[in-house]
C-alpha positions in Angstrom: -14.3 -16.0 -8.6 -12.1 -15.1 -5.3 -11.4 -16.0 -1.6 -11.2 -13.8 1.6 -8.7 -14.9 3.9 -8.7 -12.8 7.6 -6.1 -12.9 10.0 -6.2 -11.1 13.8 -3.4 -10.7 14.7 -1.8 -9.6 18.0 -0.4 -6.4 17.2 -2.8 -6.3 13.8 -5.1 -7.7 11.6 -4.8 -8.8 7.7 -7.4 -9.2 4.6 -5.8 -10.6 1.7 -8.0 -11.4 -1.4 -7.1 -14.7 -3.9 -8.0 -15.8 -6.8 -8.9 -19.4 -7.7 -5.2 -20.2 -8.4 -3.9 -18.7 -5.3 -2.7 -15.8 -6.7 -2.4 -12.5 -4.3 -5.3 -9.8 -5.8 -5.2 -7.5 -3.3 -4.9 -7.4 0.7 -5.6 -4.3 3.4 -3.8 -4.0 7.2 -5.0 -2.0 10.3 -2.5 -2.1 12.9 -3.3 -2.0 17.1 -1.9 -1.1 20.3 -1.1 -4.1 22.8 -1.6 -2.3 26.6 1.6 -3.9 28.7 1.3 -3.4 32.1 3.2 -4.1 35.5 1.6 -6.6 36.5 1.8 -8.8 33.7 -1.2 -7.4 31.8 -1.3 -7.3 27.8 -4.7 -6.6 26.6 -6.6 -5.4 23.4 -9.0 -3.0 22.8 -12.0 -5.8 21.6 -13.9 -2.8 20.3 -11.1 -2.0 18.6 -10.2 -5.0 16.9 -13.0 -5.8 15.4 -13.5 -2.5 13.5 -10.0 -3.0 12.3 -11.2 -6.3 10.6 -14.0 -5.2 9.3 -12.4 -2.4 7.7 -9.5 -4.3 6.1 -12.3 -6.6 4.6 -14.3 -3.7 3.4 -10.9 -2.3 2.3 -9.5 -5.9 0.5 -12.9 -6.5 -1.0 -13.0 -2.9 -2.6 -9.2 -3.2 -4.2 -10.5 -6.7 -5.7 -14.1 -5.6 -7.0 -13.1 -6.7 -10.5 -13.1 -10.5 -8.5 -15.8 -11.0 -6.5 -15.5 -12.6 -3.3 -17.2 -16.2 -2.6 -16.3 -17.6 0.4 -14.0 -16.2 3.5 -12.7 -17.6 6.7 -11.2 -15.9 9.6 -7.7 -17.9 11.2 -6.9 -16.4 14.2 -4.8 -15.5 17.0 -5.4 -17.8 19.7 -6.6 -17.5 23.5 -7.6 -14.2 23.4 -11.7 -13.8 24.4 -13.8 -11.5 24.6 -16.4 -11.8 27.8 -20.0 -10.8 26.6 -22.9 -9.8 28.5 -26.6 -11.0 27.6 -27.0 -8.1 25.0 -23.5 -9.2 23.4 -22.3 -6.2 24.9 -18.4 -6.1 25.5 -17.4 -6.1 29.5 -13.3 -6.1 29.2 -10.6 -6.2 27.5 -9.2 -9.1 25.5 -6.4 -10.1 27.2 -3.9 -12.0 25.2 -1.0 -15.4 24.8 1.9 -12.9 26.8 -0.8 -11.9 29.7 1.0 -13.5 32.4 -1.4 -12.6 35.3 -3.1 -16.0 35.8 0.6 -17.6 36.4 0.4 -18.7 40.0 -3.7 -20.3 39.1 -2.3 -22.0 36.2 0.0 -23.8 38.4 -1.7 -24.5 41.3 -5.7 -24.6 39.3 -3.9 -27.8 37.1 -2.1 -29.0 39.9 -5.6 -29.6 41.7 -7.6 -30.8 38.2 -4.2 -33.4 37.1 -1.5 -31.8 35.1 -1.3 -35.3 33.1 -5.4 -35.8 32.9 -5.6 -32.4 31.4 -3.0 -32.9 29.4 -4.7 -36.7 27.8 -7.9 -34.4 27.5 -6.4 -30.9 25.6 -3.0 -31.7 24.1 -1.9 -29.1 26.5 0.5 -28.1 29.2 -0.8 -25.4 32.1 0.6 -22.0 30.6 -1.0 -18.7 32.2 -1.6 -17.7 28.3 -4.5 -20.3 27.8 -8.4 -19.2 27.8 -8.6 -21.3 30.7 -6.8 -20.0 33.3 -7.4 -16.5 31.6 -11.2 -16.9 32.7 -10.7 -18.2 36.2 -8.5 -15.3 37.0 -11.6 -12.9 35.4 -13.5 -14.9 38.3 -11.6 -14.3 40.9 -10.1 -11.1 40.2 -12.9 -9.3 38.3 -16.1 -11.1 39.5 -18.2 -8.0 38.4 -17.6 -9.7 34.8 -17.5 -13.2 35.7 -21.1 -12.4 37.4 -22.6 -10.3 33.6 -20.6 -12.8 31.0 -23.1 -14.3 29.1 -20.6 -16.0 26.5 -17.0 -15.8 25.8 -15.8 -15.7 22.3 -12.3 -15.8 20.6 -11.7 -13.4 17.9 -12.4 -15.7 15.1 -16.5 -16.8 16.7 -16.7 -12.9 17.2 -15.8 -12.0 13.9 -18.4 -14.1 13.1 -21.0 -12.7 14.8 -20.0 -9.6 14.1 -21.2 -10.9 10.0 -24.7 -12.2 11.4 -23.6 -15.6 12.0 -24.5 -17.8 14.2 -20.9 -18.3 15.6 -18.7 -21.8 15.3 -15.1 -22.5 16.9 -12.7 -23.9 14.3 -11.5 -27.2 15.9 -7.8 -25.8 16.2 -8.6 -22.8 17.7 -11.0 -25.0 20.3 -7.9 -26.8 20.7 -6.2 -23.2 21.9 -8.3 -22.5 24.7 -7.8 -26.0 26.6 -11.5 -26.6 27.4 -11.6 -28.2 24.4 -11.0 -32.4 24.3 -8.8 -32.6 21.1 -9.9 -36.3 20.5 -13.5 -36.3 21.0 -13.9 -32.7 19.2 -16.2 -31.9 22.0 -15.8 -29.0 25.0 -14.5 -31.3 28.1 -17.6 -31.9 30.3 -14.7 -32.6 33.0 -12.9 -29.3 32.2 -16.3 -27.0 32.4 -17.7 -28.6 35.2 -14.4 -28.2 37.3 -14.7 -23.9 36.5 -18.5 -23.9 36.6 -19.5 -23.2 33.0 -21.3 -25.2 30.4 -20.8 -25.1 27.1 -23.8 -22.7 26.0 -20.9 -19.9 26.4 -19.4 -21.3 23.9 -19.6 -21.4 20.3 -19.7 -24.7 19.1 -16.9 -26.3 17.2 -16.7 -27.4 14.1 -13.5 -28.3 11.6 -12.0 -25.9 10.2 -13.6 -25.7 6.3 -17.2 -25.9 7.3 -20.1 -23.9 6.7 -21.0 -21.3 9.5 -23.7 -20.2 7.2 -24.7 -17.3 4.3 -23.4 -13.6 5.1 -26.5 -11.8 5.2 -27.1 -9.1 2.1 -27.3 -6.3 5.1 -24.0 -7.4 6.0 -22.0 -7.5 2.6 -23.8 -4.4 1.6 -22.2 -2.3 4.2 -19.1 -4.4 3.6 -19.0 -4.0 0.1 -19.6 -7.5 -0.5 -21.8 -9.5 -2.8 -24.6 -11.1 -1.8 -24.7 -15.3 -0.8 -20.7 -14.8 0.6 -20.3 -18.5 2.3 -18.6 -18.2 5.6 -16.8 -20.8 6.6 -14.7 -22.1 9.4 -10.6 -20.9 10.0 -8.3 -21.8 12.4 -5.7 -21.2 14.8 -3.7 -18.6 13.2 -0.4 -21.2 13.3 -2.0 -24.4 11.8 -3.4 -21.9 9.2 -0.3 -20.4 8.2 1.1 -24.2 8.3 -1.8 -24.7 5.8 -1.3 -21.1 3.6 2.3 -22.5 3.5 2.0 -25.7 1.7 3.3 -27.4 4.6 0.9 -30.2 4.0 2.7 -33.7 5.4 5.0 -34.8 7.9 8.8 -33.2 7.5 7.6 -29.7 6.6 7.1 -27.3 9.3 5.7 -23.8 9.1 8.6 -20.9 10.6 6.3 -17.9 11.2 7.7 -14.8 12.8 5.1 -12.5 13.5 4.6 -11.2 17.0 5.4 -14.5 18.5 8.2 -16.8 16.6 6.4 -19.9 16.1 7.6 -23.8 14.2 4.3 -26.3 13.4 5.2 -29.5 12.0 2.3 -31.9 11.0 1.5 -35.1 11.8 -1.1 -37.7 10.9 -2.7 -38.3 14.2 -2.4 -37.7 18.5 0.6 -38.0 19.7 0.7 -37.4 23.5 4.3 -38.4 24.9 5.7 -38.2 27.9 9.0 -36.4 26.0 6.4 -33.8 24.8 4.3 -33.5 27.7 7.8 -32.9 29.8 8.5 -29.8 27.2 5.1 -28.5 26.4 4.5 -29.2 23.3 1.5 -29.5 22.6 -0.8 -32.0 20.0 -3.9 -30.3 18.4 -6.1 -30.4 15.4 -4.5 -29.1 12.3 -6.2 -26.7 10.1 -6.4 -29.7 7.1 -9.1 -32.8 8.8 -7.3 -35.4 10.3 -4.2 -34.0 10.9 -2.7 -33.4 14.2 -0.4 -30.2 14.6 2.3 -29.0 17.2 3.7 -25.8 17.8 7.1 -24.7 19.3 7.0 -21.1 20.0 8.9 -18.2 21.9 6.7 -14.7 22.9 9.5 -13.2 22.3 9.8 -13.2 18.2 9.0 -9.7 16.0 8.4 -7.5 18.7 12.1 -8.2 19.3 12.9 -6.2 16.1 9.6 -3.9 17.1 11.5 -3.1 20.8 14.7 -2.7 18.8 13.2 0.3 16.4 10.8 1.7 18.6 14.3 2.2 21.5 17.1 2.8 18.9 15.5 3.2 15.5 14.3 6.5 15.7 16.4 8.1 12.9 15.4 5.1 10.5 11.7 5.1 11.4 12.1 8.8 10.4 13.8 8.2 6.6 11.3 5.4 5.9 8.7 7.8 6.7 10.0 10.5 4.8 10.2 7.5 1.8 7.7 5.4 2.4 10.0 2.5 2.9 9.9 0.0 5.9 11.5 0.9 9.0 12.5 -2.6 9.8 14.4 -3.1 6.4 16.2 0.3 6.8 16.9 -1.6 10.2 18.0 -5.5 8.6 20.3 -4.0 6.0 22.1 -2.6 8.6 23.4 -6.4 10.2 26.3 -7.8 9.6 26.9 -11.0 7.1 28.4 -12.8 9.7 27.4 -14.5 13.3 27.9 -12.0 16.7 30.2 -12.9 19.2 27.3 -11.9 21.2 24.5 -14.0 22.8 21.3 -13.0 23.7 18.6 -14.7 25.9 15.1 -13.2 24.4 13.2 -13.3 27.4 12.0 -10.0 26.8 8.8 -11.1 27.8 7.8 -15.0 29.7 8.9 -17.2 27.4 7.3 -20.2 25.3 7.9 -23.4 24.7 10.2 -25.7 26.1 9.9 -24.2 29.3 7.5 -21.8 29.6 9.5 -19.6 32.0 7.5 -16.8 33.6 10.4 -15.2 34.9 13.9 -15.1 33.6 14.6 -12.2 32.1 16.6 -11.2 28.7 19.7 -10.9 28.6 22.4 -9.7 25.9 25.9 -11.3 26.8 28.9 -9.9 25.4 28.8 -6.2 24.7 31.6 -4.4 24.5 32.9 -1.0 23.2 33.0 -1.9 19.6 29.5 -3.2 19.5 27.8 -1.7 16.6 24.2 -1.5 16.5 24.1 -4.1 13.1 25.9 -6.1 15.1 23.3 -5.9 18.7 20.2 -6.4 16.1 22.0 -9.3 14.7 22.5 -10.8 18.4 19.0 -10.1 19.5 17.7 -12.5 16.2 20.2 -14.9 16.6 19.5 -15.1 19.9 15.2 -15.9 18.5 16.7 -18.3 16.3 18.5 -20.4 19.5 15.1 -20.5 20.9 13.7 -22.5 18.1 16.7 -24.6 17.9 16.1 -25.8 21.4 12.4 -26.2 21.0 14.1 -28.5 17.3 16.2 -30.6 18.8 13.6 -31.7 21.5 10.8 -32.5 19.1 13.8 -34.6 16.8 14.4 -36.4 20.0 10.3 -37.0 19.8 10.3 -38.6 16.5 9.0 -35.7 14.6 12.0 -34.7 12.1 11.4 -31.2 10.5 13.9 -31.7 7.3 12.7 -28.6 5.2 10.9 -25.0 6.9 8.7 -23.1 5.4 9.6 -19.0 5.9 6.4 -17.0 7.0 5.4 -14.0 8.0 7.0 -10.5 8.0 10.7 -11.8 8.3 10.2 -14.4 5.3 10.6 -10.9 3.2 14.3 -10.4 4.3 16.9 -12.6 3.0 19.7 -12.2 5.8 16.9 -13.2 8.1 16.2 -16.2 6.1 19.9 -17.4 6.1 19.9 -16.2 9.4 18.4 -19.2 11.0 19.0 -21.7 8.0 22.6 -20.7 9.2 21.6 -21.5 13.4 19.0 -24.1 13.0 21.1 -26.3 10.5 18.3 -26.8 8.1 16.9 -24.7 4.4 14.2 -22.3 4.2 12.2 -22.4 1.9 10.1 -19.0 1.3 6.7 -18.5 -0.7 5.4 -16.6 -3.1 3.4 -15.3 -0.4 4.3 -13.9 3.1 0.3 -14.4 3.9 0.3 -17.2 5.2 -2.3 -17.2 7.7 -4.4 -14.8 5.2 -4.2 -17.9 2.1 -4.3 -20.6 4.7 -7.8 -19.3 5.3 -8.9 -18.6 2.0 -7.6 -21.2 1.2 -10.1 -23.0 3.3 -12.7 -20.7 2.3 -12.0 -22.1 -1.5 -11.9 -25.8 -0.8 -15.3 -25.3 1.0 -17.0 -23.6 -1.9 -15.1 -25.4 -4.7 -16.4 -29.4 -2.8 -12.5 -30.3 -3.5 -9.6 -30.8 -0.5 -8.0 -28.1 1.0 -4.5 -29.9 0.8 -5.1 -30.2 -2.6 -5.1 -26.4 -3.4 -2.2 -25.9 -1.0 0.0 -28.0 -3.4 -1.8 -25.9 -6.1 -1.8 -22.4 -4.9 1.9 -22.8 -2.7 4.6 -21.3 -5.0 8.4 -21.9 -3.6 10.4 -18.5 -4.4 13.9 -19.1 -2.7 15.4 -21.7 -0.6 18.2 -20.8 2.0 20.9 -23.5 2.2 22.9 -23.8 5.4 26.5 -22.3 5.8 28.9 -24.8 6.2 30.7 -22.3 7.8 28.5 -19.8 9.9 26.6 -23.5 10.8 29.9 -24.8 12.5 29.8 -21.7 15.2 26.7 -21.7 15.6 26.9 -24.9 16.9 30.0 -23.6 19.0 27.5 -21.4 19.7 24.2 -22.9 20.5 26.0 -25.2 23.4 27.3 -21.6 25.3 23.1 -20.6 24.5 21.8 -23.6 26.5 25.2 -22.4 29.1 23.8 -19.1 29.1 20.2 -20.1 30.1 21.2 -22.5 33.1 23.5 -19.5 34.5 20.9 -16.8 34.7 17.9 -19.3 35.4 19.9 -20.1 38.8 20.7 -16.5 39.3 17.1 -16.0 39.0 15.0 -18.2 40.7 11.4 -18.8 39.2 8.8 -19.7 41.6 6.4 -21.5 39.1 8.3 -22.2 36.3 10.2 -24.8 35.0 13.8 -25.0 34.2 16.0 -26.7 32.3 15.9 -30.6 32.0 
């Protein structure tokens, strides 16, 4: 018997099938474009995403036909949603995390509602990424869509409905909407009333691993699935990835390099502290029931490597196409092993935690005629790692201690990149046998429900460490000094470019 995890990301989706011991049997991937606009728009074509997701389910299931899928779950990007009319027709593109059009609305509405009140209910602080503010933007700027909408579904529950079932949104994903009470585990009546909606507009919330139902035979047949495949509630992609990386106890933290760079430590009970609130570090449900987590993230992550490839890597892209290789790997091989003198502020998108800075731009400081392409690429990745170190320092001061990172995502495949992160952060970076942590975490939830065992138990059994990258003392010392300069760089640039509505350092 096998278990399928579907991971719905911002720029692509992947389905992976695992056997009952957690070994990867098959995987399939589809990419889709994010449409960016000069007004801060970042959108996905909902139907294109759904079609891609159904395609990868069918492809992965077909490749694992010798070990039929018994259950599946969905790991989903947060915040983005589909507005549906009474007949289920999609009315507008999905606004993804980096869409910043609701910035003014987020600042103004949260002040009126009460910033601390909002935090105590949702465990999150206001930012235009969250569903709450995207809905308010839709109400104000797309009133015709607002009037016709009868349901707002995030990608997990939308795909559950496309699989023929009444959707149930997982608690971790519901937490990312800022409409959900993370302690009572219900849609917040106060928030919904304040924006003029009711619970009927949303899927029923359910803990990760709860049964959604059995996929109907007609749908299963079209996808090449066996009869009676169980679909269970999955989770927000970062919490699923934490489980899939084997991060099941305090002290361990998943470090994911996807479109967004993200760190996710776990703790045994919700933490609402002034320090976390002041630094926009949230508290919400983990994929392990009874556990909570936070996410420290930079919205400029792996997408910065993609930008570099598209702008400077035409030759490597062409060579990779000829050889059937990865353009990213060819580019990363050009990086020097030693740190660079460059300082890069990686705000090529709005920042994530701790500042939620929507206006300060990216900066590359220290360029010379002697700077090579490889040094430039390493400098970009160093900048992202420094931004994550800002978050790690804040978490440490708040009592959330990280002793080891579990590397996941595409970046976890590259040894140089893992070593760079270990050196900048000053902590070991462990890689696991399967880099498909989001899919693995979702499949683990499906297996746990099917076998009636705790997901944490499967996490210990399924996840196998491959390598541990220890910080290099000399490079770590260099980066300690560079980190102080990095913090001063942000302050300097922030003062040059005033950011109304953005929160500066301190």
